[in-house]
LUMFI-659343 format. One record per residue (C-alpha): y, z, x; residue number from 0. Coordinates in Angstrom, 3 decimals. Last residue first. Layout:
<<Y Z X> NUM>;
...
//
This chain:
<<108.673 144.382 70.023> 75>;
<<104.896 143.989 70.026> 74>;
<<104.880 141.967 66.833> 73>;
<<107.610 139.596 68.010> 72>;
<<105.933 139.004 71.364> 71>;
<<102.654 138.226 69.606> 70>;
<<104.415 135.729 67.346> 69>;
<<106.007 133.965 70.303> 68>;
<<102.706 133.818 72.171> 67>;
<<100.965 132.400 69.119> 66>;
<<103.714 129.816 68.676> 65>;
<<103.208 128.649 72.272> 64>;
<<99.423 128.509 71.875> 63>;
<<99.769 126.382 68.727> 62>;
<<99.264 128.046 65.365> 61>;
<<97.669 126.052 62.549> 60>;
<<94.198 127.628 62.922> 59>;
<<95.596 131.181 63.065> 58>;
<<96.005 131.882 59.341> 57>;
<<96.455 135.636 58.904> 56>;
<<100.223 135.381 59.552> 55>;
<<100.772 133.087 56.563> 54>;
<<104.541 132.696 56.114> 53>;
<<105.195 133.221 59.827> 52>;
<<102.575 130.673 60.855> 51>;
<<103.798 128.170 58.248> 50>;
<<107.385 128.505 59.450> 49>;
<<106.262 128.049 63.061> 48>;
<<104.206 124.993 62.186> 47>;
<<107.093 123.477 60.182> 46>;
<<109.511 124.212 63.037> 45>;
<<107.119 122.536 65.480> 44>;
<<106.746 119.533 63.195> 43>;
<<110.545 119.137 62.940> 42>;
<<110.977 119.617 66.702> 41>;
<<108.435 116.848 67.293> 40>;
<<105.243 118.073 68.873> 39>;
<<104.288 117.496 72.482> 38>;
<<103.319 121.122 73.086> 37>;
<<106.869 122.156 72.166> 36>;
<<108.167 122.138 75.757> 35>;
<<106.726 118.635 76.151> 34>;
<<108.957 117.342 73.375> 33>;
<<107.878 114.804 70.739> 32>;
<<110.681 112.701 69.290> 31>;
<<111.611 112.530 65.621> 30>;
<<113.737 115.530 64.732> 29>;
<<116.123 116.505 67.529> 28>;
<<115.992 113.227 69.463> 27>;
<<116.266 111.102 66.307> 26>;
<<119.224 113.113 65.020> 25>;
<<120.867 113.029 68.463> 24>;
<<120.483 109.233 68.673> 23>;
<<121.945 108.747 65.186> 22>;
<<124.880 111.053 65.982> 21>;
<<125.484 109.219 69.282> 20>;
<<125.529 105.827 67.537> 19>;
<<127.889 106.972 64.780> 18>;
<<130.261 108.797 67.144> 17>;
<<130.368 105.883 69.597> 16>;
<<131.157 103.434 66.793> 15>;
<<134.051 105.631 65.636> 14>;
<<135.352 105.897 69.206> 13>;
<<135.421 102.139 69.722> 12>;
<<133.186 99.194 70.577> 11>;
<<130.632 101.280 72.459> 10>;
<<128.594 99.526 75.126> 9>;
<<125.269 101.293 75.253> 8>;
<<122.883 101.546 78.197> 7>;
<<124.434 104.237 80.416> 6>;
<<125.342 106.425 77.435> 5>;
<<122.077 106.120 75.591> 4>;
<<118.810 106.670 77.403> 3>;
<<120.015 107.627 80.865> 2>;
<<122.984 109.726 79.711> 1>;
<<121.174 111.392 76.867> 0>;
//
């Protein structure tokens, strides 16, 4: 956040800072791919995980990370 937003943005006031930071956080948490999620956006990853839980017999939509999480849940 610091490199991408705080160091590059000149905020006019506190209200402006809140709006800009909220927009950046929304984009970061929904629209950007993350390496920890196999380069999926958090929204796509959540959709994949929800689909995998709803249809446990369907393995074609499950990424390796989701498969590991599901296997851990079943063995616990």
